[in-house]
VOGU-3710 file (C-alpha; in Angstrom, 3 decimals, decimal comma):
1> qvqlresgpg> 84,595/-46,937/-131,991  83,357/-50,308/-130,789  85,581/-53,219/-131,742  85,215/-56,918/-131,027  87,793/-59,630/-131,544  87,347/-63,369/-131,214  90,151/-65,661/-130,102  90,485/-69,355/-129,421  91,588/-72,670/-130,885  90,799/-73,231/-134,530
11> lvkpsqtlsl> 90,676/-77,012/-134,203  88,727/-79,003/-131,632  88,359/-82,766/-131,401  84,915/-84,372/-131,310  83,412/-84,742/-127,820  85,670/-81,988/-126,450  84,685/-78,454/-125,425  84,913/-75,513/-127,781  85,943/-72,314/-126,024  86,122/-68,861/-127,609
21> tcnvsgdslt> 86,704/-65,448/-126,084  85,547/-62,083/-127,388  87,524/-59,023/-126,352  85,572/-55,788/-126,514  86,969/-52,279/-126,804  85,208/-48,957/-127,194  82,262/-50,010/-125,049  81,604/-51,778/-121,751  79,875/-55,115/-121,295  77,871/-53,479/-118,535
31> tkycywswir> 76,561/-50,582/-120,624  72,889/-50,425/-119,858  70,562/-52,206/-122,271  73,459/-53,664/-124,277  73,544/-57,336/-125,209  76,520/-59,284/-126,464  75,955/-62,278/-128,663  77,647/-65,234/-130,261  76,577/-66,171/-133,774  77,924/-68,906/-136,003
41> qppekglewv> 77,853/-69,769/-139,686  78,449/-73,390/-140,700  79,872/-74,030/-144,157  77,364/-73,220/-146,901  74,674/-72,338/-144,370  73,199/-69,168/-142,948  73,899/-67,349/-139,725  72,742/-69,033/-136,523  72,368/-67,166/-133,259  74,004/-69,156/-130,462
51> gaiahsggts> 73,312/-67,087/-127,373  73,823/-63,790/-125,612  74,824/-62,191/-122,338  73,085/-59,046/-121,194  74,510/-55,948/-119,529  73,128/-57,379/-116,277  74,981/-60,663/-116,720  71,862/-62,610/-117,567  72,143/-65,105/-120,402  69,892/-66,506/-123,116
61> ynpalrrrts> 70,517/-69,335/-125,545  69,311/-70,826/-128,786  66,988/-73,622/-127,595  68,612/-76,031/-130,035  72,001/-75,486/-128,380  71,004/-74,667/-124,814  72,024/-77,987/-123,270  75,606/-77,678/-124,536  76,200/-73,931/-124,459  77,415/-71,541/-121,802
71> isrdtsknqf> 78,279/-67,848/-122,043  80,139/-66,026/-119,284  82,008/-62,764/-118,909  84,927/-61,122/-117,150  84,028/-57,487/-116,693  87,515/-56,618/-115,413  88,888/-57,632/-118,819  85,807/-56,529/-120,762  85,554/-59,913/-122,446  82,930/-62,627/-122,755
81> tlqvtsvtpe> 83,393/-66,298/-123,441  81,493/-69,019/-125,266  81,752/-72,672/-124,374  80,102/-75,465/-126,334  80,491/-78,928/-124,857  80,454/-82,333/-126,547  81,154/-80,880/-129,975  80,589/-82,801/-133,202  81,592/-81,980/-136,798  78,213/-80,211/-137,079
91> dtavyycarg> 79,624/-77,529/-134,773  82,202/-76,620/-137,405  81,571/-72,998/-138,300  82,873/-69,463/-138,324  81,984/-68,056/-134,922  81,296/-64,353/-134,521  80,786/-62,187/-131,490  78,655/-59,095/-131,869  76,776/-56,441/-129,975  73,070/-57,028/-130,136
101> vgdvsnyeyw> 70,384/-59,630/-129,578  67,553/-60,999/-131,652  67,542/-60,527/-135,405  71,203/-60,673/-136,421  70,590/-58,370/-139,363  70,204/-55,547/-136,844  73,547/-56,000/-135,119  75,768/-52,975/-135,542  79,166/-54,221/-134,383  80,771/-57,561/-135,243
111> gqgaqvivsa> 84,084/-59,273/-134,738  85,985/-60,523/-137,745  85,026/-64,142/-137,046  86,958/-67,188/-135,878  86,998/-70,398/-137,873  86,517/-73,482/-135,711  86,842/-76,950/-137,195  85,732/-80,004/-135,273  87,737/-82,957/-136,458  89,712/-85,862/-135,071
//
């Protein structure tokens, strides 16, 4: 059974860097043709795909967030990490990690979500 779990600070100050880690069990980040994504949902808004890291280690990002977003991985720990720099209150959201890429409605496995609030 594939399980994902997000972890990281729940409160970040404006202009600082948001950092979240997703620990994966039941599958490997390097499984061929698998993609691992970050998705977020701001309050009272829909899901927004943030970016993904492929089984090869290649990354792709939402163009609206590309300048501030970075996704990396540690295959020895089977975890991948999201960093968003220069955060503002508009980055407040529940952040999810999931297996998949593209249309989020097709993702099969999701973490439980991590609430991140950007506030001074």
